[in-house]
C-alpha positions in Angstrom: -0.2 0.3 -0.2 2.3 3.0 -1.7 1.3 6.6 -0.3 0.2 9.0 -3.4 -0.2 11.6 -1.7 -0.2 13.9 1.3 -2.3 16.6 2.5 -3.0 18.6 5.5 -6.6 20.2 6.3 -5.7 23.2 8.6 -8.3 23.8 11.3 -8.8 26.7 13.7 -11.2 26.0 16.7 -11.9 27.9 20.6 -9.8 26.2 23.4 -11.2 27.1 26.7 -9.8 29.2 29.5 -7.8 27.3 32.1 -8.1 29.5 34.8 -4.9 30.2 36.9 -2.5 32.3 34.3 0.4 30.9 35.6 3.9 30.9 33.4 2.3 27.6 32.1 -1.4 28.0 31.9 -1.8 31.3 29.0 -3.3 29.3 26.8 -7.3 30.0 25.6 -8.9 31.3 22.4 -8.8 30.2 18.9 -6.2 28.2 17.5 -5.2 27.0 14.8 -4.0 22.6 14.2 -4.8 20.3 11.5 -5.8 16.9 9.8 -3.0 14.7 8.3 -4.1 13.1 5.5 -1.8 10.3 4.3 -3.7 8.8 0.4 -2.6 5.6 -0.6 -2.9 3.4 -3.9 -5.8 1.1 -2.0 -8.7 3.6 -1.2 -7.4 3.5 2.7 -6.2 6.6 4.3 -4.0 6.9 7.0 -5.1 9.9 9.1 -3.2 12.1 12.5 -4.4 15.4 14.0 -0.6 17.9 14.1 -0.8 20.1 16.5 -0.9 20.7 20.0 -3.9 22.9 21.6 -1.6 25.8 23.0 0.6 26.6 20.4 -1.1 25.3 17.5 0.5 23.6 14.5 1.8 25.9 12.2 5.5 24.8 11.8 4.4 21.1 12.1 2.2 21.8 9.3 4.4 23.4 7.3 7.5 20.7 7.8 4.8 17.7 6.7 5.0 19.1 3.4 8.2 21.0 3.2 10.0 17.9 4.3 8.5 14.3 4.8 6.4 15.2 1.9 9.2 14.1 -0.6 10.5 11.4 1.3 7.5 9.0 1.7 5.8 9.8 -1.5 5.8 6.3 -3.2 6.7 4.5 -0.1 4.8 2.1 1.4 3.3 2.8 5.4 4.5 0.0 6.9 8.2 2.2 6.1 8.5 3.2 9.7 11.3 1.9 10.7 12.9 3.5 7.5 11.2 7.0 8.0 12.5 6.6 12.0 16.2 5.6 10.2 15.5 9.0 8.3 15.1 11.2 11.9 18.9 12.2 12.8 19.8 14.0 8.8 16.3 15.1 8.7 16.8 17.1 11.7 20.8 17.8 11.1 20.0 19.2 7.7 16.1 20.3 7.1 15.8 21.4 11.0 13.2 18.4 11.0 11.1 18.9 14.5 10.7 15.4 16.3 6.2 16.4 16.5 5.8 16.8 12.8 7.6 13.5 11.8 5.6 12.3 14.8 2.1 12.1 13.4 3.3 10.8 9.9 4.5 8.3 11.8 0.8 8.2 13.5 0.0 8.0 9.9 1.0 5.5 8.9 0.3 3.0 11.4 -3.2 3.6 11.4 -3.1 3.1 7.1 -1.6 0.1 8.1 -4.1 -0.6 11.2 -7.0 0.2 8.1 -5.5 -2.1 5.7 -5.1 -5.2 8.2 -8.8 -4.6 9.1 -7.7 -4.5 13.1 -6.6 -1.9 15.8 -3.2 -1.0 16.3 -2.1 -2.2 19.5 -3.3 -6.1 18.0 -1.0 -4.9 15.2 1.7 -4.0 17.8 1.5 -7.0 19.8 -1.9 -6.5 23.0 -1.0 -6.8 26.5 -4.9 -6.0 28.1 -8.0 -4.8 26.9 -7.6 -1.5 29.3 -5.7 0.7 31.3 -6.3 2.8 34.7 -6.2 6.6 34.3 -5.3 8.9 36.3 -6.7 12.9 36.5 -4.5 16.4 35.6 -5.3 20.4 35.5 -2.7 22.6 34.1 -1.5 24.7 36.9 -4.8 26.8 37.6 -4.5 28.0 41.3 -2.4 29.3 43.5 -3.1 28.8 47.3 -3.9 25.3 49.0 -7.6 25.5 49.1 -8.0 25.6 45.4 -6.1 22.4 45.4 -7.8 20.7 47.6 -11.3 21.2 46.4 -10.0 20.1 43.0 -8.7 17.2 45.0 -11.6 16.2 46.0 -13.5 17.4 43.1 -10.9 14.6 40.6 -11.6 12.0 43.3 -15.9 11.8 43.5 -15.5 12.2 39.1 -14.9 8.5 39.8 -10.6 8.9 39.8 -8.6 6.7 41.3 -5.6 9.0 40.7 -4.5 12.7 40.7 -1.5 14.4 39.6 -0.6 17.9 41.2 0.8 20.5 38.6 1.8 23.7 41.1 2.8 26.3 38.6 5.1 29.0 40.3 4.0 28.4 44.2 6.4 28.6 46.9 8.0 25.8 48.7 6.1 26.6 52.0 2.9 26.8 50.1 3.3 23.4 48.4 4.1 21.3 51.1 1.5 22.5 53.2 -0.9 21.9 50.0 0.5 18.2 49.4 0.0 17.6 52.5 -3.7 18.7 53.3 -4.6 17.6 49.5 -3.3 13.7 51.0 -5.7 14.0 54.1 -8.4 15.3 52.1 -8.3 12.2 50.1 -6.9 9.7 51.8 -4.4 7.0 51.7 -5.6 5.3 48.7 -6.2 7.7 45.9 -2.9 7.6 44.4 -0.7 10.8 43.6 1.9 12.7 41.8 3.7 16.3 41.4 4.6 17.9 38.3 6.1 21.3 38.0 7.5 20.7 35.0 11.1 21.2 35.0 10.3 24.3 37.7 12.5 23.9 40.6 16.0 24.0 41.5 18.2 22.0 43.9 18.0 22.6 46.6 13.4 23.4 46.3 13.6 19.8 44.8 15.2 19.0 47.4 12.6 19.5 50.2 9.4 18.9 48.3 10.4 15.6 47.6 11.3 15.4 51.0 7.4 16.0 51.8 6.5 14.1 49.0 7.7 11.0 51.0 6.2 11.9 54.0 2.9 12.0 52.3 3.3 8.8 50.5 3.0 10.2 46.9 3.8 7.8 43.6 6.1 10.0 41.6 7.0 12.8 41.3 8.0 14.8 38.0 9.8 16.8 36.3 10.8 18.4 39.4 14.4 20.1 37.9 15.9 21.1 34.7 15.4 17.5 32.6 19.3 18.4 31.4 20.8 19.3 34.9 21.1 15.3 35.0 23.2 15.6 38.2 21.0 17.2 40.1 18.4 14.3 39.0 20.8 11.7 40.3 21.6 13.1 43.3 17.3 13.4 44.3 16.9 9.5 42.9 19.6 8.7 45.9 18.2 11.1 48.1 14.2 10.9 48.3 11.8 7.8 48.0 9.3 8.8 45.9 10.0 7.9 42.2 11.9 10.3 40.1 10.1 10.6 35.9 11.0 12.6 33.9 11.3 13.6 31.0 7.7 15.4 28.8 10.7 18.3 27.6 13.6 16.3 26.4 13.7 17.6 22.5 14.4 13.6 21.9 12.7 11.4 24.6 14.1 7.6 23.3 17.9 8.9 23.4 17.1 11.6 26.8 15.6 8.8 28.2 18.3 6.0 27.2 20.7 7.8 28.6 19.2 8.0 32.0 18.8 4.4 32.1 21.8 3.6 31.1 22.9 6.5 33.9 20.8 4.7 36.6 19.1 8.1 37.1 16.2 7.7 37.1 13.0 5.1 38.7 10.7 5.5 35.9 11.1 7.4 32.4 8.3 9.4 30.3 7.2 9.5 26.7 4.3 10.6 25.0 4.0 9.8 21.1 3.3 13.5 20.3 7.1 13.4 20.4 8.1 9.8 19.6 5.2 8.1 17.0 3.7 5.1 18.2 6.9 3.6 16.7 9.3 5.8 19.1 6.8 5.2 22.2 7.1 1.6 21.8 10.9 1.7 21.5 11.3 3.4 24.9 8.7 1.1 26.7 10.9 -1.8 25.9 14.2 -0.3 26.6 13.2 1.0 29.7 11.3 -2.9 30.3 14.5 -4.4 30.0 15.7 -2.5 32.8 12.9 -2.7 35.2 11.4 0.4 34.8 8.2 1.9 34.0 7.4 4.6 30.7 4.7 6.2 32.4 3.2 7.6 29.3 2.1 11.5 28.7 -0.6 13.8 27.0 -0.3 13.5 23.6 -2.4 17.0 23.4 -5.0 16.1 20.8 -7.2 13.5 20.5 -5.7 11.7 17.7 -1.8 11.2 19.6 -3.8 10.7 22.4 -5.6 7.5 21.6 -1.8 6.7 19.4 -0.4 6.6 23.3 -3.6 4.7 24.4 -2.3 1.8 21.7 1.2 2.0 23.1 -0.6 1.7 26.3 -2.6 -1.6 25.4 0.7 -3.2 24.2 2.9 -2.7 27.3 3.2 -3.9 30.2 5.1 -1.3 31.8 2.6 1.7 31.7 0.7 2.4 35.0 -1.4 5.0 33.6 -3.7 7.1 31.1 -2.8 11.2 31.4 -6.5 12.3 31.1 -5.7 15.8 30.6 -8.5 18.7 32.0 -10.3 20.3 30.7 -10.9 17.5 28.1 -12.1 20.7 25.8 -8.6 21.9 25.7 -7.3 19.4 23.2 -10.2 16.8 22.3 -11.3 17.6 19.3 -12.5 15.9 15.4 -13.9 12.0 16.7 -17.3 11.5 16.5 -16.8 10.1 20.0 -14.1 10.3 22.0 -12.2 8.9 25.1 -14.1 8.3 27.7 -14.2 6.7 30.9 -15.7 3.6 31.6 -18.6 3.1 34.8 -15.7 1.6 36.9 -13.1 4.8 35.9 -10.9 2.7 33.4 -10.5 3.3 29.7 -11.0 0.7 27.2 -8.9 -0.5 24.3 -11.3 0.0 21.2 -12.3 -2.3 18.8 -12.5 -0.8 15.6 -9.5 -0.5 12.5 -6.3 2.0 13.5 -6.9 4.1 15.6 -10.2 3.0 16.8 -11.4 6.0 17.2 -13.9 7.7 14.0 -12.7 11.0 12.7 -15.7 13.6 12.4 -15.8 15.0 8.8 -18.4 16.7 9.4 -16.7 18.9 12.2 -13.2 19.2 9.9 -14.9 20.6 7.6 -17.2 22.6 9.2 -13.9 24.0 11.0 -11.8 23.7 7.9 -9.8 27.5 6.7 -8.0 25.6 4.1 -5.9 23.2 2.9 -2.2 22.5 2.0 -0.6 19.6 0.3 
């Protein structure tokens, strides 16, 4: 099944405000993203959504058309490892971003699954048919009371795990807040903290010890992702597992280096930067060293579905990240990812990505097509 054309429909949509406009909360209003369409000689179309809900997808859309399209025209949709092997030279010589490549990788998997009549996780090798979920919001509070209320609402909605984004709160306020949240939700709820690489070593250590006292499940990106010395020292001084990093531009090689240096307990990846091909590789690499690869939000509906297919094909990922408010990143599917009555997410049964694109919605919000 050969690729005969590459088209991106550009859609414009509204993203809701999330509350606090902190350094990590500045997204709302209109955003332009892409709907990637790989057309094939079999009449099957591979799709993926392009871009994120904060900054849109214009840069990635341009790179897909200008850099990747000439590479893949006439290639088989199964030539994903060939395209992975081209990443280095395309990055160095043409400035290709991982996020542009990742969307194409997901679309190639989608087309292959549709041709086979199977969901992607079955092509990867199915391990399970449902996954646990944790809920999280972007940083939208600047007080302990806000997070206590948020944690109560999340647990009341049926979630058994909650990740806190504390934004720019002070050390003292964060320590008080995590203690109050633990008291509010009880001992059975799994809690995580993600400061988005915002702390220096001393603040990270002090807060990490408070997380130990309150039985947190992991401590995500406390210090800059590139500060390997701080990360390694933190790992040895606190008990809560370090989980890094969403921020690294090349999550596969970053994860490999951190595993090699024994700097982490959990690595982190997402289809948004690794596609399905790279994310599966990272999970397998981590598995070989007895580590989890915890998979983070992929920032649009198609990419989040791609995350799920990898999760259903591996053993060493405990959760799907359920980003809220969902309207920020969910668009373009007739029926999007939803929780079951038991608070889980079940594997889809349809071929390819497993979720049906709402082409009526896409056409109603389309502002142009690029090819």
